[in-house]
PAZAPA-4460 file (N, C-alpha, C; in steps of 0.05 Angstrom, whole numbers, plus 32768, in hexadecimal, padded with zeros to 4 digits):
% residues 269
    n_x    n_y    n_z   ca_x   ca_y   ca_z    c_x    c_y    c_z   seq   type   mol
   7EA6   868C   7EEB   7EC2   8694   7EE8   7ED0   8680   7ED6     1      X     A
   7EE2   868B   7EC4   7EF1   867A   7EB2   7F0F   867F   7EB7     2      X     A
   7F1F   866A   7EB2   7F3B   866D   7EB3   7F48   865C   7E9D     3      X     A
   7F60   8661   7E97   7F6E   8653   7E81   7F86   8645   7E8C     4      X     A
   7F88   862B   7E83   7FA0   861C   7E8B   7FB9   8628   7E80     5      X     A
   7FB6   8637   7E6A   7FCE   8643   7E5E   7FDB   8657   7E70     6      X     A
   7FCC   8662   7E83   7FD8   8676   7E96   7FE7   8669   7EAC     7      X     A
   7FE4   864D   7EAF   7FF2   863F   7EC5   800D   8635   7EBB     8      X     A
   801F   8633   7ECF   8039   8626   7EC8   8034   8609   7EC3     9      X     A
   8047   85FC   7EB6   8044   85DF   7EB0   8040   85CE   7EC9    10      X     A
   8050   85D2   7EDE   804A   85C2   7EF7   802F   85C7   7F02    11      X     A
   8026   85E1   7F01   800B   85E7   7F0B   7FF5   85D9   7EFB    12      X     A
   7FF8   85D9   7EE1   7FE5   85CC   7ECF   7FE3   85AE   7ED4    13      X     A
   7FFB   85A1   7ED7   7FFC   8585   7EDC   7FEE   857E   7EF7    14      X     A
   7FF4   858F   7F0B   7FE8   858A   7F25   7FCA   858D   7F24    15      X     A
   7FC0   85A1   7F16   7FA4   85A6   7F14   7F96   858F   7F05    16      X     A
   7FA2   8585   7EF0   7F96   856E   7EE0   7F97   8554   7EF1    17      X     A
   7FAA   8552   7F03   7FAD   853A   7F12   7F99   8538   7F2A    18      X     A
   7F8D   854F   7F31   7F7C   854F   7F48   7F65   853B   7F46    19      X     A
   7F56   8539   7F30   7F41   8525   7F2E   7F4B   8509   7F32    20      X     A
   7F63   8503   7F27   7F6E   84E8   7F2A   7F75   84E2   7F47    21      X     A
   7F81   84F6   7F54   7F88   84F2   7F70   7F6F   84EE   7F81    22      X     A
   7F5B   84FE   7F7B   7F41   84FB   7F8A   7F35   84E0   7F86    23      X     A
   7F37   84D6   7F6D   7F2C   84BB   7F67   7F3C   84A6   7F77    24      X     A
   7F56   84A8   7F78   7F66   8495   7F87   7F5F   8497   7FA5    25      X     A
   7F5B   84AF   7FAF   7F54   84B2   7FCB   7F3A   84A4   7FD2    26      X     A
   7F26   84A8   7FC0   7F0C   849A   7FC4   7F0F   847C   7FC3    27      X     A
   7F1E   8473   7FAE   7F22   8456   7FAB   7F31   844A   7FC3    28      X     A
   7F43   845A   7FCF   7F52   844F   7FE5   7F41   8449   7FFE    29      X     A
   7F2B   8457   8000   7F19   8454   8017   7F00   8444   8011    30      X     A
   7EFA   843F   7FF7   7EE2   8431   7FEF   7EE6   8413   7FF1    31      X     A
   7ED3   8403   7FFC   7ED6   83E6   7FFC   7ED5   83DB   7FE0    32      X     A
   7EE5   83C6   7FDB   7EE7   83BA   7FC1   7EDC   839E   7FC1    33      X     A
   7ED3   8393   7FAB   7EC6   8378   7FAA   7EDB   8362   7FA9    34      X     A
   7EEE   8362   7FBC   7F03   834E   7FBD   7F04   8342   7FD9    35      X     A
   7F10   832A   7FDA   7F17   831E   7FF3   7F35   8319   7FF3    36      X     A
   7F42   831B   800A   7F5F   8316   800C   7F62   82FC   801C    37      X     A
   7F70   82E9   8010   7F74   82CF   801C   7F91   82CA   8024    38      X     A
   7F95   82B9   8037   7FB0   82B1   8040   7FAF   8294   8048    39      X     A
   7FC6   8287   804B   7FC7   826B   8053   7FB8   8266   806E    40      X     A
   7FA7   8252   806E   7F99   824B   8087   7FA5   8233   8094    41      X     A
   7F97   8227   80A7   7FA1   8210   80B5   7F9F   81F7   80A4    42      X     A
   7FAC   81E2   80AE   7FAA   81C8   80A2   7FA0   81B4   80B7    43      X     A
   7F94   819E   80AE   7F8A   818A   80C1   7F91   816E   80B7    44      X     A
   7F9D   815E   80C8   7FA4   8143   80C2   7F8B   8131   80C4    45      X     A
   7F81   8128   80AE   7F68   8118   80AF   7F6C   80FD   80BC    46      X     A
   7F85   80F5   80BF   7F8B   80DB   80CD   7F8C   80DF   80EC    47      X     A
   7F8C   80F8   80F4   7F8E   80FE   8111   7F76   810C   811C    48      X     A
   7F7B   8120   812C   7F65   812F   8139   7F65   814C   8130    49      X     A
   7F4E   8158   8132   7F4B   8175   812C   7F3A   8181   8143    50      X     A
   7F46   8195   814F   7F39   81A1   8167   7F32   818D   817C    51      X     A
   7F45   817A   8180   7F42   8166   8195   7F31   814E   818E    52      X     A
   7F25   814D   8177   7F13   8137   816F   7F1E   8128   8156    53      X     A
   7F1B   810D   8155   7F24   80FF   813D   7F15   810A   8125    54      X     A
   7F24   810E   810F   7F17   8118   80F7   7F06   8102   80EB    55      X     A
   7F10   80E9   80EA   7F01   80D3   80DE   7EF9   80BF   80F4    56      X     A
   7EE0   80B9   80F6   7ED6   80A3   8107   7ECA   808E   80F4    57      X     A
   7ED7   8077   80F5   7ECF   8061   80E2   7EC5   804A   80F3    58      X     A
   7EAD   8041   80ED   7EA1   8029   80FA   7E99   8015   80E5    59      X     A
   7E95   7FFC   80EE   7E8D   7FE7   80DC   7EA3   7FD6   80D0    60      X     A
   7EBC   7FDE   80D6   7ED3   7FCF   80CC   7EEB   7FD6   80DD    61      X     A
   7EFF   7FC4   80E1   7F16   7FCB   80F0   7F27   7FE0   80E2    62      X     A
   7F33   7FF2   80F1   7F44   8007   80E6   7F61   8002   80EF    63      X     A
   7F73   800D   80E0   7F90   8009   80E6   7F9C   8022   80F3    64      X     A
   7FB1   801E   8103   7FC0   8034   810D   7FD1   803F   80F6    65      X     A
   7FD3   8059   80F3   7FE1   8064   80DC   7FF8   8076   80E6    66      X     A
   800C   8078   80D5   8022   808B   80D9   8021   809F   80C2    67      X     A
   802E   80B5   80C6   802E   80CA   80B1   8015   80DB   80B4    68      X     A
   8012   80EF   80A2   7FFC   8102   80A3   7FF0   8106   8087    69      X     A
   7FD6   810A   8087   7FC8   8113   806F   7FBB   812E   8075    70      X     A
   7FC8   8143   806E   7FBF   815E   8077   7FAF   816C   8061    71      X     A
   7F95   816F   8067   7F85   8180   8055   7F8B   819D   805C    72      X     A
   7F89   81AE   8048   7F93   81CA   804B   7F7C   81DE   8047    73      X     A
   7F7F   81F6   8052   7F6A   820A   8050   7F76   8225   804A    74      X     A
   7F65   8238   8043   7F6D   8254   8042   7F5A   8263   8054    75      X     A
   7F62   827A   805D   7F50   828C   806C   7F4E   82A6   805D    76      X     A
   7F37   82B1   805C   7F32   82C9   804C   7F23   82DE   805C    77      X     A
   7F25   82F7   8054   7F16   830C   8061   7EF8   8305   805F    78      X     A
   7EE9   830A   8073   7ECD   8302   8074   7EBC   830F   805F    79      X     A
   7EA4   8304   8059   7E93   830E   8044   7E89   832B   8049    80      X     A
   7E89   8333   8063   7E7F   834E   8069   7E96   8361   8070    81      X     A
   7EAF   8357   806D   7EC6   8368   8074   7ECE   8379   805C    82      X     A
   7ED2   8392   8060   7EDA   83A4   804A   7EF8   83A0   8043    83      X     A
   7EFD   839C   802A   7F18   839B   801F   7F1D   83B4   800E    84      X     A
   7F32   83C3   8015   7F37   83DD   8008   7F4F   83DB   7FF5    85      X     A
   7F54   83F0   7FE7   7F69   83F0   7FD2   7F84   83E9   7FDE    86      X     A
   7F8A   83F3   7FF6   7FA3   83ED   8002   7FA6   83CF   8008    87      X     A
   7F90   83C2   8011   7F91   83A6   8016   7F97   8396   7FFC    88      X     A
   7F8A   839F   7FE6   7F8D   8391   7FCD   7FAA   8394   7FC3    89      X     A
   7FB4   83AC   7FC4   7FD0   83B1   7FBB   7FE3   83A0   7FCC    90      X     A
   7FDF   83A0   7FE6   7FF1   8391   7FF8   7FEF   8373   7FF1    91      X     A
   7FD7   8369   7FEB   7FD4   834D   7FE5   7FE1   8345   7FCB    92      X     A
   7FE1   8357   7FB7   7FED   8352   7F9E   800B   834F   7FA0    93      X     A
   8018   835D   7FB3   8035   835D   7FB4   8040   834A   7FCA    94      X     A
   802F   833B   7FD6   8038   8328   7FEB   8034   830B   7FE1    95      X     A
   8047   82FA   7FE7   8045   82DE   7FDE   8034   82CE   7FF0    96      X     A
   802E   82D8   8008   801D   82C9   801B   8001   82D4   801C    97      X     A
   7FF9   82E3   8008   7FDD   82ED   8006   7FD4   82E9   7FE9    98      X     A
   7FBA   82E7   7FE6   7FAE   82E6   7FCB   7F95   82F7   7FCB    99      X     A
   7F91   8306   7FB6   7F79   8316   7FB2   7F67   8309   7F9E   100      X     A
   7F4E   8303   7FA7   7F3B   82F5   7F96   7F20   8304   7F96   101      X     A
   7F11   8302   7F7F   7EF6   830E   7F7F   7EE6   8302   7F96   102      X     A
   7ED7   8314   7FA4   7EC8   830B   7FBB   7EB4   82F5   7FB4   103      X     A
   7EA7   82F7   7F9C   7E93   82E3   7F95   7EA0   82C7   7F90   104      X     A
   7EBA   82C7   7F8B   7EC8   82AD   7F88   7ECC   829F   7FA2   105      X     A
   7ECE   82AF   7FB7   7ED2   82A4   7FD2   7EB8   82A0   7FE1   106      X     A
   7EA5   82B2   7FDC   7E8B   82B1   7FE9   7E75   82B2   7FD4   107      X     A
   7E70   829C   7FC6   7E5D   829C   7FB0   7E40   82A0   7FB8   108      X     A
   7E3A   829D   7FD2   7E1E   829F   7FDB   7E17   82BA   7FE6   109      X     A
   7E2A   82CD   7FE5   7E24   82E8   7FEE   7E33   82F0   8007   110      X     A
   7E29   8305   8014   7E37   8312   802B   7E2D   830A   8046   111      X     A
   7E18   82FA   8048   7E0D   82F2   8061   7E1F   82DC   806D   112      X     A
   7E2C   82E2   8084   7E3F   82D0   808F   7E33   82B5   8097   113      X     A
   7E1B   82B6   80A3   7E0E   829D   80AB   7E07   828C   8093   114      X     A
   7DFE   8299   807D   7DF7   828A   8065   7E11   827E   8058   115      X     A
   7E26   828D   8059   7E40   8283   804E   7E49   826B   805E   116      X     A
   7E48   826D   8079   7E50   8256   808A   7E3F   823E   8085   117      X     A
   7E25   8242   8083   7E12   822C   807E   7E18   821F   8063   118      X     A
   7E1D   822F   804F   7E24   8225   8034   7E3D   8215   8034   119      X     A
   7E52   821F   8042   7E6C   8212   8042   7E6B   81F7   8052   120      X     A
   7E5C   81F7   8068   7E59   81DE   8077   7E49   81CA   8068   121      X     A
   7E36   81D3   8058   7E26   81C1   8047   7E38   81B5   8032   122      X     A
   7E4A   81C5   8026   7E5D   81BA   8013   7E6F   81A6   8020   123      X     A
   7E78   81AB   8038   7E89   8198   8046   7E7B   817D   804B   124      X     A
   7E62   817F   8054   7E52   8166   8059   7E4F   8156   803F   125      X     A
   7E49   8163   8029   7E46   8155   8010   7E61   8149   8007   126      X     A
   7E77   8158   800D   7E91   814E   8006   7E98   8136   8017   127      X     A
   7E91   8136   8030   7E96   811E   8041   7E87   8106   8037   128      X     A
   7E6F   8109   802F   7E5F   80F3   8024   7E6C   80E8   800B   129      X     A
   7E74   80FA   7FF9   7E81   80F1   7FE0   7E9C   80E4   7FE6   130      X     A
   7EAA   80EF   7FF9   7EC5   80E3   8000   7EC2   80C7   800A   131      X     A
   7EAD   80C2   801B   7EA9   80A7   8025   7EA1   8094   800F   132      X     A
   7E8F   809D   7FFE   7E87   808B   7FE7   7E9E   8085   7FD5   133      X     A
   7EAE   8099   7FCF   7EC5   8094   7FBD   7ED9   8081   7FCA   134      X     A
   7EDF   8085   7FE4   7EF3   8074   7FF1   7EE9   8057   7FF3   135      X     A
   7ED0   8053   7FFB   7EC5   8038   7FFD   7EC3   802A   7FE2   136      X     A
   7EBC   8039   7FCE   7EBB   802E   7FB3   7ED7   8025   7FAA   137      X     A
   7EEB   8036   7FB0   7F06   802F   7FA9   7F0F   8015   7FB7   138      X     A
   7F09   8014   7FD1   7F12   7FFC   7FE1   7F03   7FE3   7FD7   139      X     A
   7EEA   7FE5   7FD1   7EDB   7FCE   7FC7   7EE6   7FC5   7FAC   140      X     A
   7EEC   7FD8   7F9B   7EF7   7FD1   7F80   7F13   7FC4   7F82   141      X     A
   7F21   7FC9   7F99   7F3B   7FBD   7F9C   7F3B   7FA6   7FB0   142      X     A
   7F24   7F9A   7FB3   7F22   7F80   7FC1   7F22   7F82   7FDF   143      X     A
   7F1C   7F99   7FEB   7F1A   7F9B   8008   7EFE   7F94   8010   144      X     A
   7EFB   7F7F   8021   7EE1   7F75   802A   7ED5   7F86   8040   145      X     A
   7EBB   7F84   8043   7EAD   7F90   8059   7EA7   7FAE   8057   146      X     A
   7EAB   7FB9   803F   7EA7   7FD6   803C   7E8A   7FDE   803E   147      X     A
   7E78   7FCB   8039   7E5B   7FD2   8039   7E51   7FD7   8056   148      X     A
   7E61   7FCF   806A   7E59   7FD3   8086   7E66   7FEC   8092   149      X     A
   7E77   7FF9   8083   7E87   800F   808E   7E76   8029   808F   150      X     A
   7E78   8037   80A6   7E6C   8051   80A9   7E82   8065   80B1   151      X     A
   7E82   807C   80A4   7E97   8090   80A9   7E8A   80AA   80B2   152      X     A
   7E95   80B6   80C7   7E8C   80D0   80D0   7EA5   80E2   80D1   153      X     A
   7EA4   80F8   80C2   7EBB   810B   80C1   7EB4   8124   80D1   154      X     A
   7EC8   812E   80DF   7EC3   8146   80F0   7EDB   8159   80EC   155      X     A
   7ED6   816F   80DE   7EEB   8184   80DB   7EE1   819E   80E6   156      X     A
   7ED0   819C   80FB   7EC6   81B5   8108   7EB7   81C7   80F5   157      X     A
   7EBF   81E0   80F4   7EB1   81F3   80E4   7EBF   81F9   80C9   158      X     A
   7ED3   81E7   80C2   7EDF   81EA   80A8   7ECB   81E3   8093   159      X     A
   7EC6   81F5   8080   7EB2   81F0   806C   7EBE   81ED   8050   160      X     A
   7EAC   81E8   803D   7EB5   81E5   8021   7EBB   81C8   801A   161      X     A
   7EBF   81C3   8000   7EC2   81A7   7FF7   7EDF   819F   7FF3   162      X     A
   7EF3   81B0   7FF9   7F0E   81AB   7FF0   7F1D   8196   8000   163      X     A
   7F11   818B   8016   7F1E   8176   8025   7F16   815A   801B   164      X     A
   7F05   8159   8007   7EFA   813F   7FFE   7F0F   812A   7FF8   165      X     A
   7F23   8131   7FE8   7F37   811E   7FE0   7F45   8112   7FF9   166      X     A
   7F4C   8124   800C   7F5B   811B   8023   7F4A   810A   8036   167      X     A
   7F30   8110   8038   7F1F   80FE   8048   7F1E   80E2   803C   168      X     A
   7F1C   80E1   8021   7F1D   80C6   8014   7F37   80B8   801A   169      X     A
   7F4D   80C6   8017   7F67   80B9   801C   7F6A   80B0   8039   170      X     A
   7F5F   80C0   804C   7F60   80B8   8068   7F50   809F   806D   171      X     A
   7F39   809D   8061   7F29   8084   8064   7F38   806C   805A   172      X     A
   7F43   806F   8042   7F52   8059   8036   7F6A   8051   8047   173      X     A
   7F79   8064   8052   7F90   805E   8062   7F88   8050   807C   174      X     A
   7F72   8059   8088   7F6A   804D   80A1   7F5F   8031   809E   175      X     A
   7F54   802B   8087   7F48   8011   8082   7F5B   7FFD   8074   176      X     A
   7F6C   8007   8063   7F7C   7FF5   8052   7F99   7FFE   804F   177      X     A
   7FA0   8016   8057   7FBB   801F   8053   7FC3   8020   8036   178      X     A
   7FDB   8017   8030   7FE4   8016   8014   7FDC   7FFD   8006   179      X     A
   7FCC   7FEC   8014   7FC3   7FD2   8009   7FD7   7FBC   800D   180      X     A
   7FEF   7FC2   8018   8003   7FAD   801C   800E   7FAD   8039   181      X     A
   7FFE   7FB9   804B   8006   7FB9   8067   8014   7FD2   8070   182      X     A
   801A   7FE4   805E   8027   7FFD   8065   8014   8015   8065   183      X     A
   801E   802C   806C   800E   8044   806C   800D   8051   8050   184      X     A
   7FF6   805C   804A   7FF3   806A   8030   8006   8082   802F   185      X     A
   800C   808E   8045   801D   80A5   8046   803B   809E   8045   186      X     A
   8041   8085   804A   805D   807D   804C   806A   808A   8064   187      X     A
   805A   8093   8078   8065   80A0   808F   806A   80BD   808C   188      X     A
   8065   80C8   8074   806A   80E4   806E   8053   80F6   8077   189      X     A
   8059   8110   8077   8044   8124   807B   803D   812E   805F   190      X     A
   8025   8126   8056   801C   812C   803B   8004   813F   803D   191      X     A
   8005   8155   802F   7FEF   8168   802F   7FE4   816B   8013   192      X     A
   7FCE   817A   8011   7FC3   817E   7FF7   7FA6   8187   7FF8   193      X     A
   7F99   8187   7FE1   7F7E   8191   7FDF   7F70   8184   7FC7   194      X     A
   7F56   8187   7FC5   7F48   817C   7FAE   7F2C   8173   7FB6   195      X     A
   7F18   8179   7FA6   7EFE   816E   7FAB   7EFD   8151   7FA2   196      X     A
   7EE8   8143   7FA9   7EE5   8127   7FA0   7EC8   8122   7F99   197      X     A
   7EC4   8113   7F84   7EA9   810A   7F7D   7EA7   80EC   7F85   198      X     A
   7E8E   80E3   7F88   7E89   80C8   7F90   7E97   80B4   7F7D   199      X     A
   7E9B   80BC   7F64   7EA8   80AA   7F51   7EC6   80AB   7F52   200      X     A
   7ED1   80BB   7F65   7EEE   80BD   7F69   7EFC   80D2   7F59   201      X     A
   7EEE   80E3   7F4A   7EFB   80F8   7F3B   7F02   810F   7F4E   202      X     A
   7F1B   8119   7F4A   7F25   812F   7F5B   7F21   8149   7F4C   203      X     A
   7F16   815D   7F5A   7F10   8177   7F4D   7F21   818E   7F59   204      X     A
   7F22   81A4   7F4A   7F32   81BB   7F52   7F25   81CA   7F69   205      X     A
   7F36   81DA   7F76   7F2D   81EB   7F8D   7F39   8206   7F8A   206      X     A
   7F35   8218   7F9D   7F41   8233   7F9B   7F58   8236   7FAF   207      X     A
   7F68   824A   7FAB   7F7D   8252   7FBE   7F94   823E   7FC0   208      X     A
   7F9A   822F   7FAB   7FAF   821B   7FAC   7FCA   8226   7FB4   209      X     A
   7FD1   823D   7FA9   7FEB   8249   7FAF   7FEE   824F   7FCD   210      X     A
   7FD8   8258   7FDA   7FD8   825D   7FF6   7FDA   8243   8006   211      X     A
   7FCC   822E   7FFC   7FCC   8214   800A   7FE7   8207   800A   212      X     A
   7FF7   820A   7FF5   8012   81FE   7FF5   8022   820B   800B   213      X     A
   801F   8224   8010   802F   8232   8024   8027   8229   8040   214      X     A
   800C   8225   8044   8003   821B   805E   800D   81FE   8063   215      X     A
   800E   81EE   804E   8017   81D3   8050   8034   81D2   8058   216      X     A
   8045   81E2   804B   8061   81E3   8051   8066   81ED   806E   217      X     A
   8058   8201   8076   805A   820C   8091   8054   81F7   80A6   218      X     A
   8042   81E4   80A0   803A   81D0   80B3   8049   81B5   80AF   219      X     A
   805E   81B6   80A0   8071   819F   809F   806D   818C   8088   220      X     A
   805C   8191   8075   8058   817E   805F   806F   8181   804B   221      X     A
   8076   816A   803F   808B   816A   802A   8080   8163   800F   222      X     A
   8067   815A   800E   8059   8151   7FF5   803E   815E   7FF5   223      X     A
   8036   8168   7FDD   801C   8175   7FDA   800D   8169   7FC2   224      X     A
   7FF5   815E   7FC7   7FE4   8154   7FB2   7FD2   816A   7FA8   225      X     A
   7FD3   816F   7F8E   7FC4   8185   7F83   7FB4   817C   7F6A   226      X     A
   7F9B   8185   7F67   7F8C   817E   7F4F   7F9D   8186   7F37   227      X     A
   7F9F   8175   7F23   7FB1   8179   7F0D   7FAC   8193   7EFF   228      X     A
   7F93   819B   7EFC   7F8C   81B4   7EEE   7F97   81CD   7EFC   229      X     A
   7FA0   81CA   7F15   7FAA   81E1   7F24   7FC8   81E0   7F29   230      X     A
   7FD6   81D1   7F19   7FF3   81D0   7F1C   8000   81EB   7F1A   231      X     A
   7FF7   81FA   7F06   8002   8215   7F02   7FFF   8227   7F1A   232      X     A
   7FE7   8227   7F25   7FE2   8237   7F3D   7FF3   822E   7F54   233      X     A
   7FF6   8214   7F57   8005   8209   7F6E   8023   8210   7F6B   234      X     A
   802D   8212   7F53   8049   8219   7F4F   804F   8237   7F54   235      X     A
   803A   8247   7F53   803E   8264   7F54   804E   826E   7F6C   236      X     A
   8047   8264   7F84   8055   826C   7F9C   805F   8253   7FAC   237      X     A
   8067   823F   7F9D   806E   8225   7FA9   8087   8227   7FBB   238      X     A
   8084   8220   7FD5   809C   8220   7FE6   80B1   820D   7FDC   239      X     A
   80CA   8215   7FDE   80E0   8204   7FD5   80E1   81EB   7FE5   240      X     A
   80E2   81D4   7FD8   80E4   81BA   7FE5   80CA   81AC   7FE8   241      X     A
   80B3   81B9   7FE1   8099   81AC   7FE2   8094   819F   7FC7   242      X     A
   808F   8185   7FC8   808B   8175   7FAF   806E   8175   7FA7   243      X     A
   8068   817D   7F8E   804D   817C   7F84   8047   8162   7F75   244      X     A
   8030   8156   7F7B   8027   813F   7F6C   800B   8145   7F62   245      X     A
   8008   8147   7F47   7FED   814C   7F3C   7FDC   8133   7F3C   246      X     A
   7FC2   8137   7F42   7FB0   8120   7F43   7F96   8127   7F35   247      X     A
   7F88   8112   7F2B   7F6E   8116   7F1D   7F59   8103   7F27   248      X     A
   7F62   80EC   7F33   7F4F   80D8   7F3E   7F59   80CD   7F58   249      X     A
   7F47   80C2   7F67   7F4E   80B6   7F81   7F61   809E   7F7D   250      X     A
   7F5B   808D   7F6A   7F6C   8075   7F65   7F87   807E   7F5B   251      X     A
   7F89   8093   7F4B   7FA3   809D   7F41   7FB3   80A9   7F58   252      X     A
   7FA5   80B6   7F6B   7FB2   80C1   7F82   7FBF   80AB   7F94   253      X     A
   7FAF   8096   7F98   7FBA   8080   7FA8   7FD2   8073   7F9A   254      X     A
   7FD0   806F   7F80   7FE7   8064   7F71   7FFF   8076   7F74   255      X     A
   7FFC   8091   7F73   8012   80A3   7F75   801F   80A1   7F91   256      X     A
   800E   809F   7FA6   8019   809C   7FC1   8028   8082   7FC5   257      X     A
   801E   806D   7FB9   802C   8053   7FBA   8047   8055   7FAC   258      X     A
   8047   8062   7F95   8060   8065   7F86   8074   8076   7F96   259      X     A
   806A   808B   7FA3   807B   809C   7FB3   8088   808C   7FCA   260      X     A
   8077   807B   7FD7   8081   806B   7FED   8097   8058   7FE4   261      X     A
   8095   804E   7FCC   80A9   803A   7FC2   80C1   8047   7FB5   262      X     A
   80C0   8062   7FB3   80D6   8070   7FA6   80D5   806F   7F88   263      X     A
   80BE   8069   7F7D   80BA   8068   7F60   80B2   8084   7F56   264      X     A
   80B2   8086   7F3C   80AC   80A0   7F2F   808E   80A7   7F34   265      X     A
   8089   80BF   7F3B   806D   80C9   7F3F   8068   80E0   7F2C   266      X     A
   804F   80E6   7F26   8049   80FD   7F14   8053   8117   7F21   267      X     A
   8058   812A   7F10   8061   8145   7F1A   8054   815B   7F09   268      X     A
   8051   8172   7F15   8046   8189   7F07   805A   8196   7EF4   269      X     A
***
């Protein structure tokens, strides 16, 4: 059977031509997409406790009582086996407290949840080791004696990934030496942030910075330390009143916190 569009009215012709597009949208609306939707996660004060246990256990040298907080930040995302559909993606694009990211960027090892958890916890363990090495190397270079006898055990439960590295290093320094002059590295403030750390003290970028600034503000932080390369991302959804300090090295981060404590000029994004 044949028919001609010329026999249809204009509205009928438009409706008929639109049917394939509508059908395509309907299929897309129900089909799972290769994205993950993230939102601000919890924060943890590395100077205090997490899930009832001290985050940092330091032996081999006397530690100091500290004031203030050093809050590492997290994001939470839809699981590797959870379906994300078109409606979820559109909703995430239009909300400031959500972020849509390619699934492989969040779960680079695939969709097996146990493998993902194992991978992330492995990254965290490696990050803890590098954080300890970086902190002790910094203290030794700045004349703090007895660092060769120090042993550090960090416990953040099932939080995985390497992005707490910088804050674990700062926590070790604060507990062993503070600001180097008898005061707290935090200056008594609630300071949050993120960043990987290498054993040589270099700070690296992480993901989800815009979400992490919101989690930090929600939990009372007024200052956020961010890898310098991610200043733009951090500014994207920055809560009003949250001060950004860009960092590239552990020693530079400590210098910035000392300057902040003294009311001196600090770097800004």
